[in-house]
N, C-alpha and C positions, 0 to 999 in steps of 0.2 A: 503494500500499499504506499502510495507516493504522498509526501507531503512538501509545503513549499511556503516560504515567506513571499508575500506579494505587497507591492506598494500600490496603493489607492489614491487616485486623485478624484475626489468627489465633489460633485457641484453641491454648494450649502447655499440656500437662498431663504430667508425668513419669511418672506411674504411677496406678493406680486410686486409690491412697490419697492422691495429691496433690489438692489443692484446685483446682489450674488457674486460668488467667487469660488474658485476651487480651493478644497483644503485637503493636505496629505495625511494620510493613515497606514499603519502598516497592519497588514492582516497576517498573523503568525500562524505556522503550522496548519495550513489549510489542506484539508483533505481532498484527494482527488475525487472521492465519491459524493462529496458534498455538491448540493445545487448552489447556484449563484446566490439566491436569496438567503440560503443557509448560511453562506459565508458571511453576507450582510448582517445577518442576525447576530453571529459571533462577534462582529466587529462593534455593533450595537451594545451588546451585552458588556464588552469591555468599556466603552464609553460611559455606559450607565454606573459602572463600579467606580469610575473615576469623577462621577458627578457632572459628567459632560452632557450636553444634548445630542441624543441619538440622531441618526440620519433617517429622514422620512423617505418612506418610498410606498408606493400602491402594491397592493397584493390582496388576492382572496382565495381562489380555489388551490392554487399551486399545483394545478394539474393541466395546465395549457389550454384551459377551458374559457376562461372568463376575459382573459387579455389585459387586465389590470396591472400587471406587472411590467409595464412598458418602461423600459431603460435604454439608453444608448450607451453601448460598450465598446469603446475603442473606435468609435464612428459607425458601429453596427447597431440598427436599430434590433433590439432584443438579443443582441449578441452575434456572434461569427457563424452560428450553426443554423443552417437554412431550415425552414419549416418548423423552427423551435421557439417557444415562448422563452422570455427571460427566466421564468420560474422553473422550467425544465431543462435549462442550460445547466450541465454539470462541469465542475472544475476540472475534469479531465479532458474536457475539450481545450480549455484555457491552456492547460499544461503542454499538450500536444503542439499548441501552437508555439510555444516557448515564450509566452507573454509572462513577463516579470512586473510590469507595470501596467495598470488599467486606468482609464480615463473613463469616469461614470457621470453620464449627464441626463437630464430629463429630456422629454420630447421637445424639440426646438421649433416652435410655431406661435405666431402671434395669437391664433385662433385657440391654442392650448396654454393659457396663462399658467404661470407656476403658482401652485398653492404653497408648497414649501419644499425646498431641497429637490427631491427627485418625482414629487407628486405634482401633477398637472391637473387642471380643470379641463375635462373632455365633454364638458354638457353641450358644447355645440354640436357633437353629434346626436345627442338627444333631440336637440331642437330641430335637426334635419329630420329625424326620425318622426318627430310630432306633426312635421308639415305635411307629410303625405304617406308615412309608413304603416297604413292601416287598411282595412276593407270595412265596408259598410253593411255587407250581407249579414243576415242573423246566423250565429255560430252555436248559440245556446242548444239548439235542437237540431243538430247537423242531420242532413239526409244520409241514406246508406251511401258509403263510399263508391259502390259499383253504380250508382246512379249518374255520376259524373266522372266517366272515364276519362284518364289523362295518359297520352302516350307516354312510353318508357323514356323516350328520348327527352321529352319535354320536362318530365318529372327529374331526371337525372341533372338535366340544366339548372332546374330551380334548386335542387339541393346543392349543386356545387356553389350557386351564388350565396345560398343561405348560410355556407359555412363560415362566412365573414364573422368575426367575434367582435368587431369594432374596437379593436385595441389602440389604432391610431399609429401603427407602424409605418403605413402607407405614407401618412401626412409627415411623419418624422424623416422618413428616408427620401422624400421628393424634394429636389432642389427649389420647387416652387411653394412647397408646403400645401399641395392639393389634396382635396378629400374627394377626388373624383372616383378613385377605386372604391372607397367606402360607400359612396352615394350609389354608384352604379350597380354595386351588389345588392343593395337593400332595393333599389327601384326594379332591378330584374327579377329578383326571386318571387315578388308577388306579382309583377306584370306577366310573368309566364303561366301563372295559373289562372283556372277559370274564375276562381273565387275574387282575383284581383283585376278583373276586366273593368268593372263598374268605374273605379277612380284611375284607370291606367294612364289617362292623358293628364288629368289634374296632377296625379301623383310626381310624375317626372317635371311638370313645370313648377310645382310649389317645393320639391326637394332639391332641385338645382338651385332655384331662387334662394332658398334657405341657406343653401352652402355658399353662395356668393354674398349673401348679406353677413354671413359669419366671418367673412374675411379670408377664407382659403383662396390660394392661387389657383391658376388655370393648369390644366394639363398640357404638357408639351412632349409627351410620350417618350421620357427618359426610361421608363420601365424599372426604375428603382423600386417603385411601389410593390410591383409583383414580386421582386427578389426578397424584399424585406418581409413580405406578408408571411406570418406564421402558419397560414392555411393555404397558401398558394393560389389565392384568388387571381384569376387572369385578367390582363389589361383589356382582353377582348370584351369584357363587360362595359369598359368605357365607351368603346366604339358603339356597342348596343344602346347604351344610354343617350349618346350624342344623336343617334339616328332616331330614337323615340322622342326626345326633346324637340329635334327639329320638325316631325310629324305632328307634334301636339302643338307647336307654336302656329304652324299653318293652319291647322285646323281651327285655332283660337282665332285667327285673323279672318279666316273666312266667315266665321260666326259673326265677327264683328261688322264684316261688310255686308253681310245678307241683313242684320238689324238696321244699319243705316239705310 
């Protein structure tokens, strides 16, 4: 079993209004079988023993499901291992890369203001979902599933889009801080299913409009979002969202012309 001492440069910021700075710590005798967050837990325990303020970071499930554990590690959103959230990143991967010094930062985006240290406010994603991420049909007494057949190809596509956990890695990795991958996945997984057709055009208009209102940047097809995504959401969904948005805007313009 390998152990190692690591130098950590951790972003410390008391609040949104604080300018923030990197502070250096030493993580001693780090076990290769530790997860990245377990390593931070040990560092925090030592800080508490010294009477110092522990490092604040988001986490919940620690099973790669919720996406709350968003961190930028040596420039990589969620760390260097693809299709892996920060909570599921193990220190053996860090050892394999030969990293002795780590730079740990929060998501860097104006639309994700820092709450404290490594924790950011991702409520902008919630507001995008509230703008159109719903269906209006009654689901309290759903009909038999066989009454609404859905082709396997469509169902598989909807499930692929629905894998998005809303962690924000796509925003953190994008040079423009674009939320197009997240928004397109949420638009698409509802828009593909029969239950989501009633709001299909309104949904894409409202969600894209809210995304822009939140201050996220535009997509310029760098592809960094797909690479950083722990669930491998494809940038193909962005192209689909753009087509859906264009069609919805044309329909809205035509309706205005007919009324006039």
